[in-house]
C-alpha positions in Angstrom: 13.0 -3.4 0.3 16.4 -4.8 2.0 16.9 -8.4 2.2 15.7 -8.6 5.8 13.1 -9.5 8.8 10.1 -7.5 6.9 11.3 -8.1 3.4 10.9 -12.0 4.3 7.6 -11.8 6.5 6.3 -9.8 3.1 7.0 -12.9 1.1 5.1 -15.1 3.0 2.1 -13.1 3.0 -1.1 -12.0 0.7 -2.1 -9.3 2.7 -0.4 -6.7 5.3 -1.6 -4.3 7.7 -1.1 -0.8 7.7 -1.4 2.2 10.4 -2.4 5.2 8.8 -2.9 8.8 11.2 -6.3 10.4 10.8 -6.6 13.3 8.8 -9.1 15.0 11.4 -8.9 13.1 14.5 -4.9 12.5 14.4 -5.6 9.2 15.8 -3.7 5.7 14.4 -6.0 4.2 12.5 -5.3 0.7 11.0 -6.6 -1.8 8.6 -5.4 -4.6 6.3 -5.2 -4.5 2.6 -3.0 -6.4 -0.2 0.4 -5.1 -1.7 2.7 -6.0 -3.8 6.2 -5.8 -3.5 10.0 -6.2 -4.4 13.8 -5.9 -3.3 13.5 -2.1 -4.2 10.0 -1.2 -2.8 5.9 -2.0 -1.6 2.9 -1.0 -3.6 -0.5 -0.2 -1.9 -3.5 0.4 -4.3 -6.4 2.2 -2.6 -9.6 -0.1 -3.6 -11.9 3.2 -4.2 -8.6 5.0 -5.7 -8.2 9.0 -4.3 -11.7 8.5 -2.7 -10.0 5.6 0.0 -10.1 6.7 3.7 -6.5 5.6 4.6 -5.4 7.5 1.1 -7.0 11.0 2.2 -5.1 10.3 5.1 -1.8 9.9 3.7 -2.5 13.1 1.6 -2.4 15.0 4.9 0.2 13.1 6.9 3.1 10.5 4.5 3.2 8.4 8.2 2.8 4.9 7.2 3.3 1.7 9.4 3.4 -1.3 7.7 2.8 -5.0 9.5 3.7 -8.2 8.1 2.9 -10.8 10.8 5.2 -10.1 13.8 7.6 -7.5 11.7 6.4 -4.3 11.8 8.1 -0.7 10.0 7.4 3.1 10.7 8.0 4.6 7.0 7.3 7.5 4.9 4.9 7.1 1.7 4.8 8.1 -1.8 1.4 9.0 -3.1 1.7 8.1 -7.3 -1.1 9.9 -9.4 0.8 10.0 -12.9 -1.4 7.9 -15.0 1.9 5.7 -16.4 3.1 5.2 -12.3 -0.2 4.4 -11.9 -1.0 1.4 -14.4 3.0 -0.1 -13.4 1.2 -0.7 -10.6 -2.3 -2.3 -11.0 -0.4 -4.3 -13.4 2.0 -5.6 -10.8 -1.7 -6.1 -8.8 -3.2 -8.0 -11.9 -0.1 -10.1 -12.0 0.0 -10.6 -8.3 -4.0 -11.2 -7.2 -5.2 -11.7 -10.9 -7.2 -9.7 -13.5 -10.7 -10.8 -12.3 -9.7 -9.9 -8.3 -8.5 -6.6 -8.7 -11.7 -5.8 -11.7 -13.8 -7.2 -8.9 -12.4 -5.7 -5.6 -10.7 -2.1 -6.8 -13.8 0.1 -8.6 -10.9 3.5 -8.1 -8.2 3.5 -9.8 -6.7 7.2 -10.5 -3.9 6.8 -7.5 -1.4 3.8 -6.1 1.4 5.0 -3.0 4.4 3.9 -3.3 7.1 3.0 -0.2 10.6 2.2 0.4 12.3 0.5 3.0 14.5 4.0 3.9 
């Protein structure tokens, strides 16, 4: 992510809100999620992996809105399914939130989401 207001807002948070479009209803659905980021991208790890409802919605419509505090951006999600790519995201989550927390809260670790700022 580029060094802008959203990036600065992300650096101050452990959790953000995402909004996705319901695959059946077409309605906007907003939920809080954990994330990791660097200057290039932001990554999300669905709690129950590919069974997570917001992830399943992204399979149909990749549009995602990221909100950190008062900063908000509409972006496009890239779904990561290859085991090496998913393992890298899992390790980033373990580094930020601890391995114990990831083991406690995340029951499906078969997919991840990558979001670039452009």
